[in-house]
C-alpha positions, -999 to +999 in steps of 0.1 A: +085+114+049+094+136+019+109+105+002+076+088+003+060+117-016+088+114-042+081+077-046+044+084-051+052+109-079+077+085-095+052+056-093+024+077-108+046+089-136+057+053-143+020+043-143+012+070-169+042+060-190+031+023-190-005+032-199+006+055-227+034+034-241+026-003-236+001-026-253-023-039-226-021-074-242+015-077-230+017-095-197+047-074-184+026-042-189-002-055-167+023-067-141+041-034-142+009-014-139-003-034-109+031-031-092+033+006-098-002+013-085+005-008-054+037+011-048+020+045-053-008+035-029+016+022-003+039+052-005+010+076-004-003+059+028+031+061+043+033+098+035-002+105+047+001+086+080+037+096+087+033+133+085+034+152+118+006+175+127+012+212+121+023+231+152+037+201+170+071+185+172+081+157+148+065+123+152+084+098+173+102+069+157+075+042+166+049+062+147+070+062+116+075+025+117+037+020+122+030+042+092+055+023+071+039-011+081+004+001+074+014+017+041+030-015+030-001-034+040-023-011+020+000-013-010+000-051-009-038-052-005-044-030-035-018-049-056-032-083-046-068-072-054-057-058-088-038-090-096-068-111-087-089-089-110-064-093-138-064-131-137-102-130-133-101-145-099-117-116-079-151-122-064-168-109-032-156-140-013-119-138-024-119-100-017-134-106+017-107-132+025-079-109+013-091-079+032-100-100+063-066-116+064-049-082+063-073-068+089-066-097+113-029-094+107-030-057+116-050-065+147-025-091+158+005-068+152-012-038+169-023-057+200-004-047+230+004-074+255-012-071+289+011-059+316+014-081+346+006-062+377 
């Protein structure tokens, strides 16, 4: 998960560069900022969830794929909420629907089928 940490650093540096160099009135600057923040949050979540605890062996492969899926979900949620805020479409109701949709999606994907015994 070292690569995810490098992606976080690159995305944060890109965010700082966009903030310092671009005019906020330019649409591409806002889109780039939202995308970079979403990437940084997603990669940070992947790095945080994918790390193995100290003193134990490395995490098995399914745990890594779970961390990647949840990290992508978090990055998408943040980017979508920021995009809704940028176009002035964010309200409590739309935020609840966005977050609720992602929570239900995670619940469906995490559900384990019942074994037939």
